[in-house]
C-alpha positions in Angstrom: 124.4 249.4 274.7 121.5 250.5 272.5 122.3 247.7 270.1 122.1 245.1 272.8 118.6 246.4 273.8 117.4 246.3 270.2 118.7 242.7 269.9 117.1 241.8 273.2 113.8 243.1 271.9 114.1 240.9 268.9 115.0 237.9 271.0 111.9 238.5 273.2 109.7 238.7 270.1 111.1 235.5 268.7 110.9 233.7 272.0 107.1 234.5 272.1 106.8 233.1 268.6 108.8 230.0 269.6 106.4 229.4 272.5 103.5 229.3 270.1 105.4 227.1 267.7 106.1 224.6 270.5 102.5 224.4 271.5 101.6 223.7 267.8 104.5 221.2 267.6 103.2 219.1 270.5 99.9 218.6 268.8 101.3 217.3 265.6 101.4 213.6 264.6 104.7 212.1 263.6 105.2 212.9 260.0 108.0 214.1 257.7 106.6 217.6 257.8 106.7 217.6 261.6 110.4 216.5 261.5 111.1 219.4 259.1 109.2 221.8 261.4 111.2 220.6 264.4 114.4 221.1 262.6 113.5 224.6 261.6 112.4 225.5 265.2 115.6 224.0 266.5 117.6 226.3 264.2 115.8 229.4 265.5 116.4 228.3 269.1 120.0 227.8 268.3 120.4 231.2 266.8 118.7 232.9 269.7 120.8 230.9 272.3 124.0 231.8 270.5 123.1 235.5 270.8 122.3 235.2 274.5 125.5 233.3 275.2 127.5 236.0 273.4 125.6 238.8 275.3 126.3 237.1 278.6 130.0 236.7 277.8 130.3 240.4 276.9 128.3 241.5 279.9 130.5 239.5 282.3 133.7 240.9 280.9 135.3 243.9 282.6 134.2 247.4 281.7 137.7 248.2 280.4 137.6 245.1 278.1 134.2 246.0 276.9 135.4 249.5 276.1 138.2 248.3 273.9 136.2 245.5 272.2 133.2 247.0 270.4 130.0 245.8 272.0 127.7 245.5 269.0 127.9 247.5 265.8 124.8 248.6 263.9 125.7 246.1 261.2 125.8 243.3 263.8 122.3 244.2 264.9 121.1 244.3 261.3 122.7 240.9 260.5 121.2 239.3 263.7 117.8 240.8 262.9 117.9 239.6 259.3 119.0 236.1 260.3 116.2 235.9 262.9 113.6 236.9 260.3 115.0 234.6 257.7 115.0 231.6 260.0 111.6 232.7 261.3 110.3 232.6 257.7 111.6 229.1 257.3 109.9 228.0 260.5 106.7 229.7 259.3 106.9 227.8 255.9 107.3 224.5 257.7 104.4 225.3 260.1 102.2 225.9 257.0 103.4 222.6 255.5 102.3 220.9 258.8 99.0 222.7 258.7 98.5 221.4 255.1 99.3 217.9 256.2 96.8 218.2 259.1 94.1 219.4 256.7 94.8 216.5 254.3 94.5 214.0 257.2 91.3 215.7 258.4 89.8 215.4 254.9 90.7 211.8 254.7 89.2 211.2 258.1 85.9 212.9 257.1 85.8 210.9 253.9 86.2 207.7 255.9 83.5 208.7 258.3 81.1 209.4 255.4 81.9 206.0 253.9 81.3 204.4 257.3 78.0 206.1 257.7 
């Protein structure tokens, strides 16, 4: 049961990050970097939803069935945590790429405004 609580804490942390990423995503113009960022965010959502589905299935099974079938092992917790952080790092890299794209576009806009002035 402790393993489940540790994983749930990770899921809540990642869900808060995903909320921030979604706010950032909605403000991005349509570019290739945005598409890459969307794909990475979708991967993180998928990973988290797979965990939640598995947790619900185990929770809904009978106590006897849960006793015979190991709930989560420490190695499972570590694998889930490592996968979350790996996917999270990929999402962060894509977010930085989007930020660089926005900065480049802002610089071009400022240059154009200066020329117009």
